[in-house]
N, C-alpha and C positions, 0 to 999 in steps of 0.2 A: 775741250779736246779729250777724246777717249782713246785708249789703247785698242789694238786689234782684238785682244781677249775680251775686253769689256764690251766692245762692239758686238762680237759674236754672241756673247751671253745675253746682251740686251735684245738682239734679234730673236733668239730662241725664247726669251722670256716674253717678249711681246707677241710672238706667234702663239704662245699658250693662251692668249686671250681671244683667239679666233673662236667663233661660236661652236663649231663642230668639236673642237678639243675641250672647250670649257664645260660642255654638257656632260662629258664623260671623264672629267678629270679625276674624280675619286676612284673610279674603277680602274683607270689606267695606272694610278699610283700603286694600288694594291697588286695588280697583275704584274707590274714591273718589279716590285719588291720580291714577289714569289719566284719569278723567273730568274732574276739576277742574283738574289741573295742580298743580305743586308749591306755588306761592304761595297759591292759594286753599285747598288742602288744609291747609297749615300754619295758615292763619288759622282755619279751621273747627276744627282740632284744639285750638288754643289757647283757643277759645271753649267747648270741650266737654271731651272726654276727657283730652287733654294738660293743659288748664288746671286740671282737677280733681285730677289725680294727680301733676303735675310742677310744680315751683316756677318754672322759667324756664330760659333757655338758658345763662346764664353767671352769674358772681359778681355783676355789677351788677344784672341783671334779677331776681335772687331776693331782693334786699334789701327791697323793699316788702312781700313776703309774710312774710319773717322778722320785720320790724318790726311788721307788723300782728298776727301771732300773739303776739309778745312783749307787745303792749299788753293782751292778754287773758290773760297769764300762761302762755303756751305757748312753750317753747323749741324749738330746732331741732337735729336730728342730720343734718348735711349728708351726702348720699349721691350721689356721682357715678354716675348711672344709665346711662352709655353702655355698650353692648355691640355686638359685631360681629353683623351680620346674616348668619349662616352657614346654609347648608342642612344638613339632618341628616347627609348624607354628608360634607360638609366638616368638620362638628364631630366626627364619628366618626374621620375620618382624623387630625385634629389630636390628638385624645385618645390614640389608639393610639400615635402617634409620640412624644408627650411623656411618656407614662406607662411606656414601655418603655426599659430601659437598652440601651446598645450591646452589652453581653455577652449580654443576653437576645435581642436581634435576631439575633445571630450564631447560626447553627444549632448550634454547639458549646456555647453558653451554657445554663445550667440556671437556671430561675426557682425560687428557693428560697422565694419568698413564698407564703403561704397564698392560697387562691382569692379570699377577700374583698379582698385587697390586690394583686390583679393586675388589669390592664386587660382589659376584655371589650368586644368590638366592639358587641354588642347593646345595651350601655348606655353607648356612647361619647358620645352626645349627652346631656350632663348637664342640659340644659334640659327634657328630656321629663318631663312631669308636675310640674314645679316652677312655682310661681306667682309669689311675691314676691321670691325671692332672685335677685340678679344672678349671671350665669354667665360666667366667663372661660375661654378656651381658649388654651393656650400657643402662640405663633407663633415668637418668637425673643427674645433678650435685649433688643434695642432696643424691642420692644413692651412688655416688662416695665418698662423705664425710662420709657416713655411713660405707663404706668399709674401709676408712682410719681409722676411729675410732676403728673398729674391729681389724685392724692390730696394732694400738697403744696399745690396751688392750693385744694383743698377745705378743707384745714386752715387755710390763710391766710384764706379767706373766713369760716370759722367764728369765727376769732379776731377778725376785723374786724367781724363782725355783732353779737357779744354777748360778755359776759365770763364766760359759763357754758356755752359750747357744746360739742357733741360732733361728732366726725367718724367716719364708718364706713369700714373698710377690709376687704378680703378678701385672704387670703394667696395664694390661687390666681391672683391677678392679678400677683403679684410674682415668680414664678419657675416653674421647670419642676416639674410635679406629681409626676414620678417620685420626687423626694426625699421628698415628703410620704407617698407610698405606702410606700416602703421603711422610712421612719422609723416610720410607724404600725404596720407589721407587727412590727417588733422591740419596740416599746413594748408592744404587745398580748401578745406572747409572754413578755415579762418579767413582766407582771402575772399572766399565766396560770400561770407557773412558781411564783410565790408561792402562788397558790391551790392548786396541786397539792401543794405542801409542806404547806399548811394542812390539806388533806384527809387527808394521811397522819397528821396529828396530831388527827384527829377534829373538824375545825372547818369542814367543808364547809357551804356555804349561808349563812354569816354575812355581815352587811354588812361592807364593806371596813374601816371604822374599828374594828369589833368583832373583827376577825380578828387574833390575835397568836400568833406562833410562839414556842414555848418554845426558848430559846437552846441548851440542852443537847441536846435532840432534833434541832435544826437542825444543830448541829455534828456530831452522829453521822451524819446523812444525808450531809453534805458529805464526811466521811471515807470513807464507803462508796462514794461516787462516785469516789474516788481523785483528787480535785482537788488536795489538799495534805495534808501531815502534820498530825496533831492539834495539836501545840504551835503551829504557825503559824496554824491556824484559830482557836484559842482567843484569839490575839492580835488577831484582827479584831473580836471581840465584847467590848469593854471599856466601862466607864462613860463614857470620853471620847467614844467613837463612838456608843454606843447608849443611854446613860443607865444607870440602876441597876434597871430594872424586871424584868430577867431575861427579857424577851420582845422580839420583833421584830415591829413592825407594818409595813404596806405602805410607809409613808414612811421608816422606818428601812431597810427593804429596798432602796429606791431609793438611799439614801445610801451603800450599801455599794460602789457602783461609781464613786464620785467619787474625787478625788485624795487624800482623807484616809486611804484604806485601800489595802492592797496586794492586795485581793481581785481586782481587775480583771485583773491580769496572769496569774492562774491560770485564769480562766474562758474559756479558749481551747483550741483543738485544735492540737497540734503536727503539722505535716506531716512524715511520716517519709521522704518522697521527697527526694533531694538537690536536684532541680531541679523545683520544683512548677510546674504550668501552671494557667491560669485554669479549665480544664475538669475538673481532677482531682476525683474524689469525696473526701469527707472521712470519716474514721472517726467513728463515733457512740458512742464509749465512755462518754460522760457521760449517755446516756439522756435523762431529763427535763430535764437542764440545757441542752438544745439552745437553748432560748429565751434563756438567760443568755449562752451563747456568742455567739449572733447579736447580741444587744444590745451586749455588751462589745466584740466585735471591730469592730462598726460604729462605735462611739465611737472606738476606737483608730485605725481606718483614716481616719476623716474628722475627727479632732481635735475631736469634739463633747464638750465637758466641761461636765457639769452638777453644780455644787456649790452650797452655800448661801451664795453671795456674788454680788452684782450684777456684780462685776468680770469674772466669767467669761462674761457676755454679750458683753463686748468681745473676749474670746478667741474665742468662737464666731463672731463676725462678722469676725474677722480684723483688727480695729482695734487689737488689743493682742496681743503675742506670749504664748504659753503659757510662764509662767516655769518650770514644773517639767518640762514635757514628759512628765508621768506617763502620759498617755493615748496617746502615740505608739505605732505598731506596734512590737512587740518581737520578738526572736528567742528561741524556746524552746530548751531545752538540747539537743533532738534535731533542730532544724531551724527554718526560718522558719514563722511562724504563717500559716495559710491563712485568708483572709477567707471567711466563710460566706455573706455576701451577694454578689450580683453586684458585681464591682469597678467602681468609678467610673473612667471615663477622666479624663484631665486636664481636659478641657473640662467634663465633668459635675461635677467637684469645684468648678470655678470657678463654674458655674451655681448650685450649692448655696450657695456663699459669697456670691455676689451677691444672692441672695434674702434672706439674713439681713442683709446690709448695707442693703438697701432698707428692711427693717423698722426697722432702727436709725435710718436717716435720718428716717423718718416719725415715730418716737417722739421724737427730739430736736427736730424741728420743732414737734411738739405741745407739748413742754415750753416751747419758746421763746415761743409765742404764747398759752399758757394754755388749750389745748384738750385735751379728753379723747378718747381713741381707743376706739372700739368695734370689736373684732375679730369680724367676723361668723362664724357657724358654717358648716361645710361638710358634705359627705356623710361617713358613718361611716368610709369607707376613707381619708379624709384627716384626720378630726377628731382622733384621738389625737396626731398630729404638730402640728396647728394649736394644740391646747390646750397642749401642752408648750412650744412656742415662745412662745406668748402668756404662759405662766407665767414663762418666763425673762425676758421683757420686764418683767413685773410685778415680779420680784425686783429689777431694776435701777431702774425708773422709779417704782414705787409706794412711795416712801420716806416722804414726809410726808403724802401723800394719794393716793387712787387716780387715776392718770393713764390706765392701760390697763385696760379692762374685757374680761373673757372672756365668751363666750356659752355658755350651757348649754341644751341641747335636751332638754326634759322629756318628749318622747315616747320617749326612749331608756330601755331597761330599766335601764341603769347610771347614770342621771342623778344619783340620790341619792348613790351612791358617789363620783361625780366631784365633786359639790359639797362633800360633807363632807371629802373628802381635801384639797381645795384650801383650804378654810377653815382646817383644822387646820395645814396647811403654813404658811399666812400667819401664824398664831398663833406657831408655833415659831420662824420665821425673822424675824418682826418687820416684815414689809412689809404694806401696806394692801390688803385684799381688795376687789376691784371686780368685779361680775358683772351680766350681763344674762340674765334668765330668759325663754326663749321656749318655745312648744310644739314648733315645728319646721316646716321647709319642704319636706322631702324624703320624706314618709311613703310615698306611693304608689310612688315610684321605689325606695326602700330595700326595701320589701316584695317588689316584683317581682324585684329583683336577687337578693335572698337566696333566693327560691324557685327562680329559674331556675338560678343558679350552684351552689346547694346548701350554704348555711351557715345558721346560726341567725338567724332574723328578729330584728334588734336593736330593733324597735319594740314598745312596749307593745301588748297584744292588742286593747284597745278604747279608744275616745275617753274613756270614764269612767275607765279606768286611767291615761290620760295626765293627766286633770284631777287625779286623786288624787296622782300623782307631782309635778305642778306645785305643788300646795298643800303637799305634804310638803317639797319642796326650799325653797319660799318660807318656810315656817314655821321651818325650821332656820336660814336666813340671817337672818330677822328677829330671831330670838332671839340670834344672834350680834351683830347691830347694837345690841341693847339693852345689851350689855356692852362694845361696842367702837365708840366714836364715829367712828372713822376708816374703818370699813368702809361700803361703799355697794352698793346693788342697784337695778337698773332692772327694773320689772315690765312687760315688753313683751307686752301682751295686748290683744286686742279683745273679750275675754270679760267681760261685765258682772258675772257672778258672781265671777270671779277678782278684779276690781277691788274689789267689795264685801267679799270675803273679806280682801283686803289692808288695806282701811281699818279693818275690825273688829279684825284682829290688831294693827295699829299702835296703835289706841286701847287695847287690852288690855295692850300692852307699854309704853305710855307713849312711843311714838315720834311726835314732833310734826313736822308739815310743815315748820316753820321750821328743823328740824335738818338738812334737806337730805341725809338718808341714804337715803330711799326715793324713787325716781323712777318715773314712769309713762311708757310710750311706745306710740304708735300710728303707723300709716302715714299720710302726708298723703292726705287725701281719704277716710279711713276713720274711722268712729266718732267724729266730732266731738262727738256727744252725750255722750261720755265725756271727751274731752280738755279741752274748753273749760270745762265746769263744774268739773272738777278744778283747772284753772289759776286760775279766778276765786275758788275757795275757798282758794287759797294753797298747793296741793300742787305740787311740782316735776313738770311734765309736759312731754313732748317729742314732736314729730312727726318721723318719718323723712322727710326732705325731699330727694327726688331732683331732679337738674337735668341739663340737656343739651338739645341741639337736637332738634326733632321727629323727624327721621329717625334720629338716633343713639339715641334712647330708645324707638323704635318696637318693637324686639324685647322690651324690658322691658314696655312698655305692653300689647302683644298678649297676654302671659301674665298680666298683672294682671287681664284680663277674665275669666279662668278661676279662680274662687274655690272653695276647698273649702267643704264644707257649713257649717262653723262660722262662716266669714266671711260667707257668703251670708246667714245669719240676721242678722248685724250690718247688712248693707246693706238688708235688708228692713225692719229696725227704723228705719234712717235714712230710708228712703222714707216710712214711716208718719209719722215726726216732721216731715218736710219738707212733706208734704201738709197736716198739721195746722197748720203755720205758715202755709201759703198761705191756707187758709180763715180763719185768725185775722186775717190782714192784710186780706183782702177784707171781712170783717165790720166791722173797725174803721177801714176806709178808709186803711190805712197800707201799701199794696202796695209803694210805693217808699221805704220807711223805710230810713234809713242809720244805721250805728252812730255814736255820739257820738265 
């Protein structure tokens, strides 16, 4: 039930989605502000477009909306929606500067990253073609600290407003994106190497969790590469490290480079020159093992230690010393080991550490006030690193219940592999799985970038294929929830068919709303015809609630007017329902009806 004021604002907000208005939204905003002046423009925006999609300017002003929604069974995911109002040229400049290392900017430096994980000026403005996702561009460390403070205030507001709230964060707001690009590159090469080895064993094309390398054949391949002698290699693959199955899956494979084995010190290339320089080329005698060399040396150089223990998140963040030093750079028998990635300068290493420390601060704050963190998804060239760092946070903080939720973009071809691998990892290591499933916010941009730069399109070929992927991932997670009461998932979708599918599967699996294992999520101002009936029926449902001053969120709002076709269908449905409600109130004489 909505008030007359809310109804009117919703009508105006939904009319803003008509094609003729959407195409000219930005020009209309600027013209209106010049004609009206700032004060009148702010007032008009709060009565219409801003008032429909944004909760308020600060923590105090958003409380009435949060409490109002809560009264109807709808919770809040607070989302600080402030972005810089940059020109495309300014955004491109910042992106190129922050995604390129000092060594790469030097004419003598060599960029060893694959094309997908390099910065490209034509796609430097990451806002282009993106509708609902906030976009941050790196300026300096002080700006990242400012973003962290804003997220901290958001977490505090979530804790103060309810006892079951969420808060959304983006990792690109917390540090220099160069680190995310480089880390994503080596993670991708590491997984690709596994699949290359699987193809040699006749397992090409299998799903990630169905792909298992025979240990004997794997040992033989490693011997042929000349990495180490057979007796030493055999010692790596023991029941203690890999179990007794006689096979190695992708999760086992990842564990081979942690501090429990000695494999990491072998998967590097010794520099035969007595005085290596940063620009020297490296011998490639290990062939397909290049991806492993990159990954391992990167970990060694930057002290990134990933093992099955939450305490190593503290090592990673620099809040605890590495007790073993096992992943420090080491000297080979014939000379110093040459890093295969562009070397970090001292300042770049500090920037990386600060980014991780900011993540740690936010997670600890969330623990303190009882708020769960949603880590939003990013573009595919950042996402492998974002997902891996989120996973490390989950290892530490998702002990008794899910505190940190990772986001899975189901328009990606590898979405199912990503979901199933993380669910299985949580099972093996004993932490609580928490996920948000979305279709994705960067489709047009991702496709254009892949076509222009020349790498495989990471997006499913059709909208129908994305729907199938979403339901496949959701089905897998729901079946996990049936057997694991501590796992949680948020179905973040404006698609009514997906919501109906979820409700049907929940009923079939015996998952009850009161169990609070399955949440639903929609954007504020969108699909209220889904959110509020769910909330009043007892299902846990949440609105993504952005807040900030009118001018600060204007860049976000201007893009919110440009909806993709699937969301446009939702707004058309809303307009139809709103007009039906108007005529009902006119017929019954209750035009100014207020909720009880």
